[in-house]
C-alpha positions in Angstrom: 46.0 -64.5 83.2 43.9 -64.5 80.0 40.6 -66.0 79.1 40.7 -68.2 76.0 38.7 -70.8 74.0 40.1 -74.2 73.1 39.9 -74.4 69.3 42.0 -77.5 68.6 44.9 -79.8 69.5 48.6 -79.9 68.7 50.1 -83.3 68.3 53.9 -83.6 68.6 55.8 -86.9 68.7 59.2 -85.2 69.0 59.5 -82.6 71.8 61.6 -81.6 74.8 61.8 -84.4 77.3 60.5 -82.1 80.1 57.1 -81.7 78.4 56.9 -85.3 77.1 53.4 -86.7 78.0 51.9 -83.2 78.2 48.7 -82.5 76.2 49.0 -79.4 73.9 45.9 -77.5 72.9 45.4 -74.6 70.5 43.7 -71.6 72.0 42.4 -68.3 71.0 42.1 -65.4 73.5 38.5 -64.2 74.1 36.8 -61.3 75.8 34.7 -62.2 78.9 31.6 -62.9 76.7 33.6 -65.5 74.7 34.2 -63.4 71.5 37.5 -64.4 70.0 40.4 -62.0 69.8 43.9 -62.1 68.3 46.0 -64.9 67.0 45.9 -68.6 68.1 48.5 -69.9 70.6 49.5 -73.3 72.0 49.3 -74.1 75.7 50.1 -77.1 77.9 46.8 -78.4 79.4 47.0 -79.0 83.1 43.3 -79.6 83.7 42.1 -81.9 80.9 40.2 -79.2 79.0 38.3 -80.0 75.9 37.6 -78.4 72.5 35.2 -75.5 72.7 35.7 -74.9 76.4 36.5 -71.5 77.8 39.6 -71.7 80.0 41.9 -69.5 82.2 45.5 -69.4 81.0 48.8 -68.4 82.6 51.7 -67.0 80.5 55.4 -66.3 80.6 57.2 -67.1 83.9 53.8 -67.7 85.5 53.3 -70.7 83.2 56.4 -72.3 84.7 55.3 -72.1 88.4 53.1 -75.2 88.5 54.3 -78.6 89.8 54.0 -80.0 86.3 55.7 -77.2 84.4 58.4 -76.1 86.8 61.6 -75.5 84.9 60.0 -76.6 81.6 60.2 -74.7 78.3 56.6 -73.5 78.3 55.1 -70.1 77.7 51.4 -70.8 78.3 49.4 -73.2 80.4 45.7 -73.9 80.9 45.1 -73.9 84.6 41.3 -73.8 84.9 38.1 -74.6 82.9 35.6 -71.7 83.4 32.1 -72.6 84.5 30.7 -69.0 84.4 31.8 -65.4 84.3 30.1 -62.6 86.3 31.0 -59.1 85.1 29.5 -56.0 86.8 26.8 -58.1 88.4 25.8 -59.7 85.1 26.5 -63.4 84.1 28.2 -62.9 80.7 29.2 -66.6 80.2 27.7 -69.9 81.6 29.1 -73.3 80.6 26.3 -75.3 79.0 
């Protein structure tokens, strides 16, 4: 699982029938404090996340273990919106 921030949306009118109707969001991995790292990636949104939110993502075969994405051609899913993160006894992120 990785922490990421939603930075945009991906609109696709032509896609595999197994992911038809799925919302696709563009994410960028972050550290626990919300500082962005690495390259953007696209994930199927399972929890109705919104732009700017910090989310928890699953990747690879784990992304295909949900009821919605089972046996679907996906490599990343958003499975939770993060309310706050506590690291070493310190709150390092709190959703506003």
